The first five atom37 places (N, CA, C, CB, O) and aatype in JSON, in Angstrom:
{
  "aatype": [12, 15, 15, 14, 14, 14, 15, 4, 10, 6, 0, 16, 19, 8, 7, 10, 19, 5, 7, 19, 18, 13, 1, 5, 18, 16, 17, 5, 16, 0, 10, 1, 10, 7, 10, 19, 7, 17, 19, 0, 2, 5, 14, 3, 7, 16, 19, 1, 19, 19, 0, 6, 7, 14, 6, 6, 15, 10, 1, 5, 10, 10, 0, 13, 10, 8, 1, 7, 15, 14, 15, 0, 1, 19, 6, 1, 19, 3, 15, 19, 17, 16, 3, 0, 15, 7, 0, 13, 16, 3, 13, 5, 19, 1, 8, 19],
  "atom_mask": [
    [1, 1, 1, 1, 1],
    [1, 1, 1, 1, 1],
    [1, 1, 1, 1, 1],
    [1, 1, 1, 1, 1],
    [1, 1, 1, 1, 1],
    [1, 1, 1, 1, 1],
    [1, 1, 1, 1, 1],
    [1, 1, 1, 1, 1],
    [1, 1, 1, 1, 1],
    [1, 1, 1, 1, 1],
    [1, 1, 1, 1, 1],
    [1, 1, 1, 1, 1],
    [1, 1, 1, 1, 1],
    [1, 1, 1, 1, 1],
    [1, 1, 1, 0, 1],
    [1, 1, 1, 1, 1],
    [1, 1, 1, 1, 1],
    [1, 1, 1, 1, 1],
    [1, 1, 1, 0, 1],
    [1, 1, 1, 1, 1],
    [1, 1, 1, 1, 1],
    [1, 1, 1, 1, 1],
    [1, 1, 1, 1, 1],
    [1, 1, 1, 1, 1],
    [1, 1, 1, 1, 1],
    [1, 1, 1, 1, 1],
    [1, 1, 1, 1, 1],
    [1, 1, 1, 1, 1],
    [1, 1, 1, 1, 1],
    [1, 1, 1, 1, 1],
    [1, 1, 1, 1, 1],
    [1, 1, 1, 1, 1],
    [1, 1, 1, 1, 1],
    [1, 1, 1, 0, 1],
    [1, 1, 1, 1, 1],
    [1, 1, 1, 1, 1],
    [1, 1, 1, 0, 1],
    [1, 1, 1, 1, 1],
    [1, 1, 1, 1, 1],
    [1, 1, 1, 1, 1],
    [1, 1, 1, 1, 1],
    [1, 1, 1, 1, 1],
    [1, 1, 1, 1, 1],
    [1, 1, 1, 1, 1],
    [1, 1, 1, 0, 1],
    [1, 1, 1, 1, 1],
    [1, 1, 1, 1, 1],
    [1, 1, 1, 1, 1],
    [1, 1, 1, 1, 1],
    [1, 1, 1, 1, 1],
    [1, 1, 1, 1, 1],
    [1, 1, 1, 1, 1],
    [1, 1, 1, 0, 1],
    [1, 1, 1, 1, 1],
    [1, 1, 1, 1, 1],
    [1, 1, 1, 1, 1],
    [1, 1, 1, 1, 1],
    [1, 1, 1, 1, 1],
    [1, 1, 1, 1, 1],
    [1, 1, 1, 1, 1],
    [1, 1, 1, 1, 1],
    [1, 1, 1, 1, 1],
    [1, 1, 1, 1, 1],
    [1, 1, 1, 1, 1],
    [1, 1, 1, 1, 1],
    [1, 1, 1, 1, 1],
    [1, 1, 1, 1, 1],
    [1, 1, 1, 0, 1],
    [1, 1, 1, 1, 1],
    [1, 1, 1, 1, 1],
    [1, 1, 1, 1, 1],
    [1, 1, 1, 1, 1],
    [1, 1, 1, 1, 1],
    [1, 1, 1, 1, 1],
    [1, 1, 1, 1, 1],
    [1, 1, 1, 1, 1],
    [1, 1, 1, 1, 1],
    [1, 1, 1, 1, 1],
    [1, 1, 1, 1, 1],
    [1, 1, 1, 1, 1],
    [1, 1, 1, 1, 1],
    [1, 1, 1, 1, 1],
    [1, 1, 1, 1, 1],
    [1, 1, 1, 1, 1],
    [1, 1, 1, 1, 1],
    [1, 1, 1, 0, 1],
    [1, 1, 1, 1, 1],
    [1, 1, 1, 1, 1],
    [1, 1, 1, 1, 1],
    [1, 1, 1, 1, 1],
    [1, 1, 1, 1, 1],
    [1, 1, 1, 1, 1],
    [1, 1, 1, 1, 1],
    [1, 1, 1, 1, 1],
    [1, 1, 1, 1, 1],
    [1, 1, 1, 1, 1]
  ],
  "atom_positions": [
    [[-89.32, 183.02, 158.3], [-89.06, 181.74, 158.92], [-90.15, 180.76, 158.48], [-89.01, 181.87, 160.48], [-91.34, 181.07, 158.58]],
    [[-89.76, 179.6, 158.01], [-90.75, 178.62, 157.55], [-91.19, 177.74, 158.71], [-90.17, 177.76, 156.41], [-90.45, 177.54, 159.68]],
    [[-92.42, 177.22, 158.59], [-92.93, 176.34, 159.65], [-92.34, 174.95, 159.48], [-94.48, 176.29, 159.63], [-91.97, 174.56, 158.37]],
    [[-92.25, 174.19, 160.58], [-91.7, 172.83, 160.48], [-92.61, 171.95, 159.65], [-91.5, 172.22, 161.9], [-93.82, 172.19, 159.56]],
    [[-92.05, 170.92, 159.03], [-92.88, 170.02, 158.2], [-93.88, 169.27, 159.07], [-91.99, 169.02, 157.43], [-93.62, 169.03, 160.25]],
    [[-95.02, 168.89, 158.49], [-96.01, 168.16, 159.28], [-95.49, 166.79, 159.69], [-97.3, 168.0, 158.49], [-94.64, 166.2, 159.03]],
    [[-96.02, 166.31, 160.79], [-95.68, 164.99, 161.31], [-96.88, 164.08, 161.18], [-95.2, 165.08, 162.78], [-97.98, 164.51, 160.82]],
    [[-96.66, 162.79, 161.48], [-97.74, 161.81, 161.46], [-97.74, 161.07, 162.8], [-97.57, 160.81, 160.26], [-96.7, 160.61, 163.27]],
    [[-98.92, 160.97, 163.39], [-99.13, 160.2, 164.61], [-100.0, 159.0, 164.25], [-99.8, 161.07, 165.73], [-101.1, 159.16, 163.72]],
    [[-99.49, 157.8, 164.54], [-100.27, 156.58, 164.38], [-100.49, 156.03, 165.77], [-99.56, 155.53, 163.43], [-99.53, 155.78, 166.5]],
    [[-101.76, 155.85, 166.15], [-102.07, 155.43, 167.51], [-103.1, 154.31, 167.52], [-102.57, 156.61, 168.34], [-104.02, 154.28, 166.69]],
    [[-102.94, 153.4, 168.47], [-103.94, 152.37, 168.74], [-104.38, 152.53, 170.18], [-103.38, 150.92, 168.47], [-103.55, 152.5, 171.1]],
    [[-105.69, 152.7, 170.37], [-106.25, 152.97, 171.69], [-106.92, 151.7, 172.2], [-107.26, 154.16, 171.64], [-107.78, 151.13, 171.54]],
    [[-106.51, 151.27, 173.39], [-107.03, 150.04, 174.02], [-107.93, 150.4, 175.19], [-105.86, 149.13, 174.49], [-107.75, 151.42, 175.84]],
    [[-108.91, 149.54, 175.44], [-109.82, 149.72, 176.56], [-111.26, 149.65, 176.08], [0.0, 0.0, 0.0], [-111.55, 149.05, 175.05]],
    [[-112.16, 150.28, 176.83], [-113.56, 150.37, 176.42], [-113.67, 151.6, 175.52], [-114.54, 150.47, 177.67], [-113.95, 152.7, 175.99]],
    [[-113.43, 151.39, 174.23], [-113.35, 152.52, 173.29], [-114.25, 152.34, 172.07], [-111.92, 152.7, 172.84], [-114.25, 153.18, 171.18]],
    [[-115.02, 151.25, 172.04], [-116.0, 151.08, 170.97], [-117.39, 151.13, 171.57], [-115.77, 149.74, 170.21], [-117.62, 150.64, 172.68]],
    [[-118.32, 151.73, 170.83], [-119.68, 151.86, 171.31], [-119.87, 152.97, 172.33], [0.0, 0.0, 0.0], [-120.88, 153.01, 173.03]],
    [[-118.89, 153.88, 172.43], [-118.95, 154.99, 173.39], [-118.66, 156.34, 172.71], [-117.94, 154.75, 174.54], [-118.21, 157.28, 173.35]],
    [[-118.93, 156.4, 171.4], [-118.74, 157.62, 170.59], [-117.28, 158.07, 170.51], [-119.58, 158.74, 171.15], [-117.01, 159.25, 170.27]],
    [[-116.36, 157.14, 170.72], [-114.94, 157.49, 170.7], [-114.52, 158.05, 169.34], [-114.08, 156.27, 171.05], [-113.82, 159.06, 169.26]],
    [[-114.97, 157.38, 168.25], [-114.59, 157.85, 166.91], [-115.14, 159.25, 166.65], [-115.1, 156.88, 165.84], [-114.44, 160.09, 166.09]],
    [[-116.39, 159.5, 167.04], [-117.01, 160.81, 166.81], [-116.25, 161.9, 167.55], [-118.48, 160.79, 167.25], [-115.98, 162.96, 166.98]],
    [[-115.92, 161.67, 168.81], [-115.17, 162.66, 169.58], [-113.77, 162.87, 169.01], [-115.07, 162.23, 171.05], [-113.27, 164.0, 168.99]],
    [[-113.14, 161.79, 168.54], [-111.82, 161.91, 167.92], [-111.9, 162.74, 166.65], [-111.24, 160.52, 167.61], [-111.06, 163.6, 166.42]],
    [[-112.92, 162.48, 165.84], [-113.13, 163.23, 164.6], [-113.31, 164.71, 164.9], [-114.36, 162.68, 163.83], [-112.68, 165.56, 164.26]],
    [[-114.16, 165.03, 165.88], [-114.39, 166.43, 166.24], [-113.11, 167.1, 166.74], [-115.48, 166.52, 167.32], [-112.83, 168.25, 166.39]],
    [[-112.35, 166.38, 167.54], [-111.1, 166.93, 168.07], [-110.1, 167.18, 166.95], [-110.48, 165.98, 169.12], [-109.46, 168.23, 166.9]],
    [[-109.97, 166.22, 166.04], [-109.04, 166.37, 164.91], [-109.44, 167.55, 164.03], [-109.0, 165.08, 164.06], [-108.57, 168.32, 163.59]],
    [[-110.73, 167.71, 163.77], [-111.19, 168.85, 162.96], [-110.86, 170.16, 163.65], [-112.7, 168.75, 162.69], [-110.38, 171.1, 163.01]],
    [[-111.13, 170.23, 164.94], [-110.85, 171.46, 165.7], [-109.37, 171.81, 165.65], [-111.31, 171.3, 167.16], [-109.0, 172.99, 165.63]],
    [[-108.52, 170.78, 165.64], [-107.06, 171.0, 165.62], [-106.5, 171.17, 164.22], [-106.36, 169.84, 166.3], [-105.31, 171.43, 164.06]],
    [[-107.34, 171.04, 163.19], [-106.89, 171.22, 161.81], [-106.07, 170.06, 161.27], [0.0, 0.0, 0.0], [-105.22, 170.26, 160.4]],
    [[-106.31, 168.85, 161.78], [-105.55, 167.68, 161.37], [-106.26, 166.94, 160.24], [-105.33, 166.73, 162.56], [-107.46, 167.09, 160.03]],
    [[-105.5, 166.14, 159.51], [-106.05, 165.27, 158.47], [-105.67, 163.84, 158.79], [-105.52, 165.68, 157.05], [-104.7, 163.59, 159.5]],
    [[-106.46, 162.87, 158.25], [-106.19, 161.46, 158.49], [-107.48, 160.7, 158.69], [0.0, 0.0, 0.0], [-108.47, 160.97, 158.01]],
    [[-107.47, 159.74, 159.63], [-108.67, 158.92, 159.85], [-108.67, 158.26, 161.22], [-108.77, 157.86, 158.78], [-107.65, 158.17, 161.89]],
    [[-109.87, 157.79, 161.61], [-110.07, 157.01, 162.83], [-110.99, 155.87, 162.47], [-110.65, 157.89, 164.0], [-111.93, 156.05, 161.7]],
    [[-110.74, 154.67, 163.03], [-111.57, 153.5, 162.73], [-111.55, 152.51, 163.88], [-111.1, 152.82, 161.44], [-110.53, 152.3, 164.53]],
    [[-112.71, 151.89, 164.12], [-112.77, 150.74, 165.03], [-112.05, 149.58, 164.38], [-114.24, 150.37, 165.37], [-112.08, 149.42, 163.16]],
    [[-111.4, 148.76, 165.2], [-110.7, 147.59, 164.7], [-111.42, 146.33, 165.2], [-109.2, 147.59, 165.15], [-112.08, 146.36, 166.23]],
    [[-111.28, 145.22, 164.47], [-111.95, 143.98, 164.87], [-111.59, 143.49, 166.27], [-111.64, 142.9, 163.88], [-112.38, 142.78, 166.89]],
    [[-110.41, 143.84, 166.78], [-109.97, 143.37, 168.1], [-110.49, 144.25, 169.24], [-108.47, 143.32, 168.15], [-110.11, 144.02, 170.39]],
    [[-111.34, 145.24, 168.95], [-111.92, 146.08, 169.99], [-111.16, 147.38, 170.24], [0.0, 0.0, 0.0], [-111.59, 148.2, 171.05]],
    [[-110.05, 147.57, 169.55], [-109.29, 148.82, 169.69], [-109.81, 149.85, 168.69], [-107.77, 148.56, 169.47], [-110.64, 149.55, 167.83]],
    [[-109.3, 151.07, 168.83], [-109.56, 152.12, 167.85], [-108.21, 152.55, 167.31], [-110.34, 153.34, 168.49], [-107.27, 152.79, 168.07]],
    [[-108.12, 152.65, 165.99], [-106.87, 153.03, 165.31], [-107.02, 154.45, 164.78], [-106.51, 152.04, 164.16], [-108.06, 154.8, 164.22]],
    [[-105.98, 155.26, 164.95], [-105.98, 156.64, 164.5], [-104.7, 156.9, 163.71], [-106.11, 157.63, 165.7], [-103.61, 156.55, 164.17]],
    [[-104.83, 157.51, 162.55], [-103.68, 158.01, 161.8], [-103.98, 159.47, 161.53], [-103.44, 157.19, 160.45], [-104.98, 159.8, 160.88]],
    [[-103.12, 160.36, 162.01], [-103.36, 161.8, 161.86], [-102.08, 162.49, 161.46], [-103.91, 162.4, 163.17], [-100.98, 162.13, 161.9]],
    [[-102.23, 163.5, 160.61], [-101.09, 164.29, 160.15], [-101.36, 165.77, 160.37], [-100.78, 164.0, 158.67], [-102.5, 166.24, 160.26]],
    [[-100.29, 166.5, 160.67], [-100.39, 167.94, 160.86], [-99.24, 168.43, 161.7], [0.0, 0.0, 0.0], [-98.25, 167.73, 161.88]],
    [[-99.36, 169.65, 162.24], [-98.31, 170.2, 163.09], [-98.14, 169.36, 164.36], [-98.64, 171.67, 163.45], [-99.12, 168.88, 164.93]],
    [[-96.91, 169.21, 164.79], [-96.61, 168.35, 165.94], [-97.38, 168.78, 167.19], [-95.13, 168.36, 166.23], [-97.87, 167.92, 167.93]],
    [[-97.49, 170.07, 167.44], [-98.2, 170.53, 168.65], [-99.67, 170.11, 168.6], [-98.1, 172.07, 168.79], [-100.23, 169.7, 169.62]],
    [[-100.3, 170.21, 167.45], [-101.7, 169.79, 167.31], [-101.83, 168.28, 167.5], [-102.26, 170.2, 165.93], [-102.78, 167.81, 168.11]],
    [[-100.86, 167.53, 166.98], [-100.88, 166.08, 167.16], [-100.69, 165.71, 168.63], [-99.78, 165.42, 166.31], [-101.29, 164.74, 169.1]],
    [[-99.89, 166.46, 169.34], [-99.7, 166.2, 170.78], [-101.01, 166.45, 171.54], [-98.57, 167.09, 171.36], [-101.33, 165.73, 172.49]],
    [[-101.76, 167.45, 171.12], [-103.06, 167.71, 171.75], [-104.03, 166.58, 171.45], [-103.64, 169.05, 171.25], [-104.8, 166.17, 172.31]],
    [[-103.99, 166.06, 170.21], [-104.84, 164.91, 169.87], [-104.44, 163.7, 170.7], [-104.74, 164.57, 168.36], [-105.31, 162.98, 171.2]],
    [[-103.15, 163.47, 170.85], [-102.68, 162.33, 171.65], [-103.15, 162.46, 173.1], [-101.14, 162.24, 171.6], [-103.54, 161.46, 173.71]],
    [[-103.12, 163.66, 173.65], [-103.61, 163.87, 175.01], [-105.09, 163.52, 175.09], [-103.37, 165.35, 175.46], [-105.54, 162.9, 176.06]],
    [[-105.87, 163.91, 174.06], [-107.28, 163.53, 174.04], [-107.43, 162.02, 173.98], [-107.99, 164.18, 172.84], [-108.27, 161.47, 174.69]],
    [[-106.64, 161.34, 173.17], [-106.76, 159.89, 173.03], [-106.53, 159.18, 174.37], [-105.76, 159.37, 172.0], [-107.12, 158.13, 174.62]],
    [[-105.69, 159.73, 175.21], [-105.46, 159.15, 176.53], [-106.66, 159.34, 177.45], [-104.22, 159.77, 177.17], [-106.87, 158.54, 178.37]],
    [[-107.46, 160.38, 177.22], [-108.68, 160.62, 178.01], [-109.88, 159.92, 177.39], [-108.95, 162.13, 178.13], [-110.62, 159.21, 178.07]],
    [[-110.07, 160.13, 176.08], [-111.19, 159.54, 175.36], [-112.49, 160.28, 175.55], [0.0, 0.0, 0.0], [-112.53, 161.34, 176.18]],
    [[-113.54, 159.73, 175.0], [-114.87, 160.31, 175.12], [-115.37, 160.13, 176.56], [-115.86, 159.65, 174.1], [-114.79, 159.35, 177.31]],
    [[-116.43, 160.85, 176.95], [-116.88, 160.78, 178.34], [-117.19, 159.37, 178.84], [-118.11, 161.63, 178.5], [-116.94, 159.07, 180.01]],
    [[-117.71, 158.49, 177.99], [-118.06, 157.14, 178.42], [-116.94, 156.11, 178.23], [-119.28, 156.68, 177.68], [-117.08, 154.96, 178.65]],
    [[-115.85, 156.52, 177.6], [-114.75, 155.59, 177.33], [-113.93, 155.32, 178.59], [-113.84, 156.15, 176.22], [-113.91, 156.11, 179.53]],
    [[-113.25, 154.18, 178.58], [-112.27, 153.85, 179.62], [-110.99, 153.43, 178.91], [-112.81, 152.71, 180.6], [-110.82, 152.26, 178.56]],
    [[-110.11, 154.39, 178.7], [-108.86, 154.12, 177.99], [-107.89, 153.42, 178.93], [-108.25, 155.43, 177.43], [-107.6, 153.92, 180.01]],
    [[-107.39, 152.25, 178.51], [-106.4, 151.51, 179.29], [-104.99, 151.89, 178.89], [-106.61, 150.01, 179.12], [-104.12, 152.08, 179.74]],
    [[-104.76, 152.01, 177.59], [-103.44, 152.43, 177.11], [-103.54, 152.89, 175.66], [-102.4, 151.28, 177.25], [-104.48, 152.56, 174.94]],
    [[-102.53, 153.67, 175.26], [-102.44, 154.15, 173.89], [-101.03, 153.83, 173.39], [-102.75, 155.69, 173.79], [-100.05, 154.29, 173.96]],
    [[-100.96, 153.02, 172.34], [-99.67, 152.75, 171.68], [-99.53, 153.76, 170.55], [-99.58, 151.26, 171.14], [-100.44, 153.88, 169.73]],
    [[-98.43, 154.48, 170.49], [-98.27, 155.5, 169.46], [-96.9, 155.44, 168.81], [-98.52, 156.88, 170.04], [-95.9, 155.08, 169.44]],
    [[-96.88, 155.82, 167.54], [-95.65, 155.89, 166.75], [-95.67, 157.21, 165.99], [-95.53, 154.66, 165.76], [-96.69, 157.6, 165.42]],
    [[-94.54, 157.89, 165.97], [-94.4, 159.14, 165.23], [-93.56, 158.9, 163.98], [-93.76, 160.24, 166.11], [-92.51, 158.26, 164.04]],
    [[-94.02, 159.42, 162.85], [-93.27, 159.33, 161.59], [-93.42, 160.65, 160.85], [-93.77, 158.14, 160.72], [-94.1, 161.57, 161.32]],
    [[-92.79, 160.74, 159.7], [-92.97, 161.91, 158.83], [-94.33, 161.79, 158.14], [-91.82, 162.02, 157.78], [-94.78, 160.68, 157.83]],
    [[-94.96, 162.91, 157.91], [-96.27, 162.91, 157.24], [-96.11, 162.44, 155.8], [-96.9, 164.33, 157.27], [-95.11, 162.72, 155.14]],
    [[-97.12, 161.71, 155.32], [-97.11, 161.22, 153.94], [-97.72, 162.24, 152.98], [-97.87, 159.91, 153.84], [-97.41, 162.23, 151.79]],
    [[-98.58, 163.1, 153.5], [-99.27, 164.06, 152.64], [-100.4, 163.42, 151.85], [0.0, 0.0, 0.0], [-100.92, 164.03, 150.91]],
    [[-100.8, 162.21, 152.23], [-101.8, 161.46, 151.47], [-103.24, 161.85, 151.81], [-101.62, 159.99, 151.71], [-104.16, 161.43, 151.12]],
    [[-103.45, 162.65, 152.87], [-104.81, 162.95, 153.32], [-105.18, 164.4, 153.05], [-104.96, 162.65, 154.8], [-104.32, 165.29, 153.09]],
    [[-106.46, 164.64, 152.77], [-106.94, 165.99, 152.55], [-107.96, 166.43, 153.59], [-107.54, 166.1, 151.17], [-108.27, 167.62, 153.7]],
    [[-108.47, 165.46, 154.37], [-109.42, 165.76, 155.43], [-109.3, 164.69, 156.49], [-110.87, 165.84, 154.88], [-108.46, 163.8, 156.39]],
    [[-110.15, 164.77, 157.52], [-110.14, 163.74, 158.57], [-111.45, 162.99, 158.49], [-109.92, 164.37, 159.99], [-112.52, 163.6, 158.5]],
    [[-111.38, 161.66, 158.42], [-112.55, 160.84, 158.21], [-112.71, 159.77, 159.28], [-112.49, 160.2, 156.85], [-111.74, 159.31, 159.88]],
    [[-113.97, 159.4, 159.5], [-114.29, 158.21, 160.29], [-114.4, 157.08, 159.28], [-115.63, 158.39, 161.14], [-115.27, 157.1, 158.4]],
    [[-113.53, 156.09, 159.41], [-113.55, 154.94, 158.49], [-114.31, 153.81, 159.13], [-112.11, 154.49, 158.13], [-114.32, 153.65, 160.36]],
    [[-114.95, 153.02, 158.29], [-115.67, 151.82, 158.75], [-114.98, 150.61, 158.16], [-117.18, 151.87, 158.33], [-115.02, 150.39, 156.95]],
    [[-114.35, 149.82, 159.01], [-113.56, 148.67, 158.56], [-114.44, 147.44, 158.48], [-112.37, 148.42, 159.5], [-113.96, 146.36, 158.12]]
  ]
}
């Protein structure tokens, strides 16, 4: 039996999510879950995440994004699911 194809989660996290180690915690969580993609602070104060991998692992990442790092105050998470592009080989913290 073959495993299902990887999915892609694109998320924008709103709230107090910059300056509270949100990207670092997201990076650690993605690595632990075996995901590839990136996380970056955005000029409008949000954090953007693009991650690819097994759907169950992405759901665990999404659950983390709703909680955030210990000092974060997540107000909402906008998310979109698509097919994985296969463009990533690791998970990175990007600096925009």
